[in-house]
N, C-alpha and C positions, 0 to 999 in steps of 0.2 A: 630699474632693476638694482637688486642689492649687489654691492661689490663683491668679488670673488678672488681667490688666489688659487693658482694651480700647484698642487703638491702631490706626491704619492701618498698612499695610506700610511706607510712608515713614516713619512716626513710629517704627516698630519698628527699622527700619534705623539711624536716627540715634541712638535711645537705646542700642541694643546697641553701636554703634561707640564710644560714649562711656565704656563700662565695660571696654574691653579694654585690657590692658597687656602689655608684653614684658618679659622679664628675661634678662640675660646677665651673668655674672660678679658677680651680686649687685646690679646696678643694674637697677632696676625703674622704668619710665616708661610714659606713655600710648603705645599702639601706634598708633592712628589719630589724628593731631593736627590734621586739618582736611579741608576739601573744596573743591576747585576746582570751578568749573562755570558753565554758561550755561543759563538756564531757557527753556523753549519748549514745544511740544506734547509732552505725555507726563510731564514732570517738574514742571511749574510747580504743579500741583495734588496732587502726590504727595511726593516727596523735597523739592521747593522749599517747600511749606507746612510740612514737618515742621522744616526748617531755620530757617524764620522764627519758628516757635513755640519752638524751642530758643534763638533769640537773644533774643526776648521774655522767656522765663523766666530766662535768664542775667542780663539787664539788671535784671529785677525782684528777683533775689536779692542784688544789691549786691555780689556777689563781684568780684574783679579779675582773676582768672586762670581762663579757661574750661577749661583742661586739668586744672585741679586739682578742678573740680566737676563733671565728667562731661559737659561741653558740647562742641560741635563748631563751631569757627569756619568761616566761609564766605568764600572769595575769587573774586570775579568776573574771569574771564579774558576775552579778546576772540576767542579761538579754541580749540575743543576740543582739538585736537592740541596746542596750547601748554599746555593744562592738564595733559596727560599727561607732556609733557616736563618741566614744572615739578616735578611729583610724582616723576618719576624721579630727577631732580637732588637732590630733597631727601632721598630714601631713600638714594641713593648717598653723599651727603655725611655722613650719620649711620651710614654702614657697615651699611646695612640693618636697623637696630634700630628705626626709627620709619618711618611711611609716610603718604601722603596719598591721599585718594579724589578721584574726579572723576565728576561727574553731568552728564548731557546729555539733551537731547530725542531723539526718534525720528528716523529717517531720517538727513538730512545731518549732524546733531549727533552722532549715534551713530557713523557712518562716519568722520567726521573723527578720531575717536579710534583708528582701526585702525593707522596708521602709528606713533603713539606706543606702542600696546601692543606692536607688533613690536619696537621699539626697546628697550623695558623687558625683554622677554623674552629678546632676543639678548644683552643686557647682563647677565642673570641678576639683575635689579633688581625688588624687589617694588613693585606699584602697584595700587590698588584701584579698579575701573571699574564704574560703574552707568549703562550706556546704557538709555534708555527704549525701549520696544518697542510693538508694535501691540496691540491688545485681545486679551487671552486669550479673552474669551467670543465674539469674531468677530461680535458683533451689529452694531455700526456698521462693516461690512466693505465695501470698504477705507476706511481713515481717510486723512487728509492725511498724506502722507510715507511711506506703507506701500508696500513692495515687493510686487507680486503675482507669484506664479509659478504658471503654468498646470499644472505638474507636481505640486505639493503646496501646500495651504493652510498647511502648518505651516513654510514658509521664511519667514525674516525677514532684514533687512540685518544684525542682530546675529549671524546665523551666520557672518559674516566674521571674527568674533572667535575662533571656535574654533581655527584653526591658529596663531594668533599669542598665544594665552593659555595659562599653565601650568594654569589652572583655569577652566572655563566652565560656566555654568548659567543656566538661564531659569526664572523663577518664575511658574508659572501658577496656583498657589493659594497662599494666604498661609502656611499651614502648611510649604510646601516651603522657606521662607525659613530655617527653624531649622537643619536640616542644612547648608544651603547657606553660611550665614554661618559656621558652625563649621569647614566645609572651607576657606572662604576664609582664616580666620585660620591655619589650618594651613599653608597654603601660603605666606602672607606671612611667616611666621616660621620657615620651613624653611631652613636654611643651604645646601642643595643644590637642591631641588625648588621653585624660586621664579621669579617673573617676574610678568607681568600676570595679575590675577585679575579676571575679568569676570562680573558677575552682571547679566543682562538682566532689567529690570523692566517688564513690559506696563503700559500706563498705566492701565488700569482696576483692575489688581491693586494699583498703588501706592496708590491712594485707598481700597482696600477695608479695612474695619474687620474685626478679629479679636480673639478672647479669647486673648491670650498667657499662657503660664505665667510668672509672675513671676520664676521662677528662671532663665529665659532671659536675663534683665537683671542678673544678680548680676556682681559684678566678677570678671574671669578674668584670669589671668596665663598668658602663653604663654612657655615657656622656649626660648630659643635655644640649642640645644646645641652642644657642642664634641666631635664624634665622635673618640674616641681610636684611634690606629692599632693594627690586629691585630698581635700579636707576630710571627708567621709572615710577614705581609707586610712589616713592618719590617725583619726579618732578611734577607729577599730583596733589599730595597733596599739595605741596608748592604753586603752582599756585593758588588753590582754597583759602588756608589761606591768600595769600597775597591780594586776591581780597576782603577779609572780612573787614567790618567795626565794626561788633559786634560779635567776634568769642568767643566761650565758650568751655572750656575742660571739659569733664566728665571722671573722673579718676575711673576706675573699678578695680577689683580684680587683673587683670594681671599686674598693675603697682606694687602692693605689691609683687606678687609672683616672678615678674622679679627683684626685689629688685632695682627698678629704682626711689626710692623717690628723691634721690639727683638730678638726671637728671630732673625730673619733677619740682622741685623747681627752679633749674637753668633755665630751659626753661621758666617757668612762669615769673620769675623775669626779664629775658631778653626781652620777648615779651610783657609783661603786660596782657596776656590773662588771664582772670579770670578762676579758676579752682573750679569746684564743684565735688562732690563724691557720689559714690553709697555706699551700706553698706559695701560690700566687699573691696571697695577702700578708705574708711575712714581712715584717718591717712597717706595715701600715701603722702599728702602734709599737713604739720602742720597747725593746725587751725589758728594760729596767723600770717601766711605768708601774705604779702600784697596782693597776688592774690587769697588767699583761700576765698571761699563764703559759704562753708558749703555743705550739702546734697541737692540733687535735686529730684523732683518728687512729688508724692503724700504725702510723709512724709518728704519733704525737707524744707529748710529754706526759708524765705520770699526774702532773698536777692538772692539766686540761681535761685528760680523760676521767680523772676522778669527779671533777665538777660536771663534766658532760653526762656521766652516768646518772647523776641525781638532778639535773637540770629539769625544772618543769616548764620553762619557756626558753626557747632557743631562737635568738635573733640573728638570722643570717643577712649579712650585709655584702652584696656583690659576690656571692659564691654560687657555683654550679653544683655543690653537694656531690662530688665524686665518691666512689665506693671507699677510697682511702680516707677521705674526710669523715665519712660516717661509719668507717669499719664495717662496710656492707650492712648498714642500717642496724648496728648493734650497739654503738657507742651511746647514742641517746636513749637511755634504758628506762627512763621514768615512765611508768604505765599510762600517765596521763600527759605526757610532753606535748606541748603545743609549740607551732612554729609561726614566727613572724619574719617574712623575707622582704628585704628591700632590695630591688633589683630593676634596672632598666629594661631587662629582657623578661616578658611575661612568661616564657617557657621555662626559665630558671625559677622566677618568683613564685610559681605554683607548686613547686616540688614539696614533697611531705605535706601536702594538703594544707599549705601555709595560708595564713592571712597575709595577703600580699599588698605592699605598697610599691607601686610601679614607679620609680622615681630615680633621680641622680642620688648617689650616695652622700654627697656633701650637702645637698639641699635638704634631703631627708633627715639627716642627722641634726642639722641645724634646727629644723622644725620640731624634731622629738625633743631636743633639750629644752627648748622653750616650753613645749607642752608638759614636760616632766620636771619643771624646775622645782616644785615643792615636794619631790619624791626621790627616794633612794632606797637601796637595799638595806637590810638590817645590818648594823655594824659587826655583828658575829659572822655573817656571811662574808662581808669584805675581808675581815681578818683570816677567815678560813682560806680564802683564795691567796692571800699574802703568804700565809704559812705554807701552804702546799707548793707555792712556786718557790719559796726559799729553799724547801727541801729539794726540789728539783735542781736548783741552781747548784747546790752542793754536790748533786750526782753529776751534773754537768762538768764541774771543775774535777772531779775524779776522772771523768772519761777523757778530759783534756790533758791530764797530767798523770798518766798510768804508770809512766816509766817502764813501757813494755819491753824494750831492748831485745836484742841489739838494734833491731829496726823498729822505728816508731809505728805504733798501731795507727789505723786510719783515723780513729777519733783524736789522736794526738796531732796528726797533720792538720785536721781541721782546727784544733784549739790553737796550734801555732798561727795559722792564717787568720783566724778570728781576732787574735790579740795583736797581730801585725798590721792588718789592713784598717784604713780609716773609715769613717762613717760614710763617705762619699765613693769608696771603692766599691767594686762589684765582684762577688763570687758567682760563678756559672756552673750548673751541674743539670743532668737530666735522667740519668738511668742508672740502674744496678742498686747496689746496697747504699750508695751514697746519698740518694735524696732522703732516705729514712733517717740516717744519722743527722744529716743537716737540719731537717725539719725540727727534730726534737732537741738538738744541741746548739745550732748556730744562734748567736745573740745578734740579731739585727737591729741596728740603731736607727736606720732610715729606710724608707721604701726602696730606695734605689740600690740598696747594698746587696739584697738577696734575689738572684735571678735563677730560679730552679724551674724548669720546665717539666711539670709532672701532670699535666692533662693528657698529653699523648705519650710522654716519657720515652722520647725517640732517641735511641742510641746513635751516636754521631752528631748530635745537635751541638754539643759544647764548643768544639773547635771553630765552626763557621760562626756560631752565635757570638763568640768573643770578638770577632771582626765586626759584626752589626753593632754591638754595644759600643766598641770604640769609636766607630764612626759617628754614632749618636751622641755620646758624651764628651769625647775629646781627651786631650792630654791631662786635664785637671783631675781625672779619675783613673786609678789603676784597675785593670781588668783581668781577673784571674779565673781561668777555666779548670776545674778540677776533673780529670778524666781517668777512668778505669782503663786497664789494658785491654779489655774486650771492646769498649766503646771506641777506644782510640784507633783500632784497626779498621773502623768503619769509614772514616772521612779524614784521615790524616793529612791528605793532599792539600787541605785549605791553609796549612802552615805557609806553604808557597804564597798564597794569596796575601797573607799578612805581611810577609817579607817583601813581595813586590809592591804592595801599597804603603810600605814604611810605616806600619802600624805597630805600636809597641803593646803586646798582649802577653801575658804569662800563662804558660800551661804547666800545671802539675800533674804528672802522670804517676798513678799509683799502680804497683805490681800486686794485682789481687788474683793472680793464678788463673785468669781466663774465666769469665761468666761466673764468677764465685757466688754471686747473689742467687741466680736461678739455680746453680748447683745445690747449694744449701736447701733451697726450697724443695727441689726434686728429691734430695736425700731424706729430708724430713718427712716426705710423703711416700716413701718406699721405692724411688726410682734410681737410687744408687748413683746419682749424678751422671746419668746416661746422657751422652752427647756433649 
């Protein structure tokens, strides 16, 4: 018989996570590096007890680094949604190579995470969620905080996670945890099929003991692949690019997560194709690169949008083409415009009826450069892009130095920060008028510098996100979250978490007279800032 070890389900979760590693490009590291959470009904005697035991065992070992010894650090947050935001920001800052988990109680503790799960999945960022659940045995039924449905006794509040998770499971028997955790790791390390991973843990099952196969807790390395482009697909893309007179690259988050910035810069320099960016892709090419023309779309630069209007071929690299990127399908206005999309996810790659190259961005850019080594855009088009961007940089300088007085304008605050912060420091934002100003004005030198969440654009993201970024990058990076007064009131309590964890983060709070962005929108459409 195979050797077994008797542990509760909660203990098995913690022990398993401590043995998981990720690897890409020969770099191997712990996959799950910690757990945020709040204890309450459901997890205090399950996962909570297991985390406590893990901490006691680590302290008794005399070791200095929990990640080197298979242990799982725990961080107390003040709101469960904040925990997911912090975990999302953490994984994004590390280009999805390492992740954090979040544990909650049942009922409101669990449903508080739903917004965070939706944000992570929308942004294609891996997070691991362990909401507690009602009793699987149904003997003490209903329990405190249990949702009762007269239609079926099988419904729980955790079912809310199904549409916002890339993977969802509920563990009603201990042995179900084995395939569930394996699939969770699969999704967390998939370069395409990733997002929120939710494993609901009924509170009785969490504390139930089971004889686990010892091999289940062996060290495992999950290899994050770089799918290479299919030769035929690459040839089709190359043919379309060669036929273009006014091509334009849209760099999305996939370029950053693939760590393909160097390849993008080299490809743009060799071909002369202008490069615009989305929020997730800003910094993928440095702002002062000869081919860089800034953000595109509803909140983009005049330079990028002028080029987008006349582009006959749009090359989307790692972008999901949100409505702000496409200005609701109006910015790419050439009547015969064609799209070539490079993406690991076929769902995004097929958008705009594109010719798709389903591949890793770094691999595809290298292959495209080789295939187009004898081709470049006309010198006049290259110069046009340079001239348009130069004009926009002059406009940016004017916005940064308006001399608004007596209080600085919002754009002046951004200008001061942009000039003060180094290339490895991080600016964070998510909602209101600021993402628009930041996308069209911020001069990002590196992929790490610009951290604006504008897929879900969730008010309240900024304060906990700064915690996740700081935990990910450490003291060598200053982390600055810019927060409007409306957003600030959503989740300000996580300032206490930053203090309790001894994390240096900088919060810049702007007095914008409360929801000014949506107020201006309502006023411009005849609603007189109602509400």
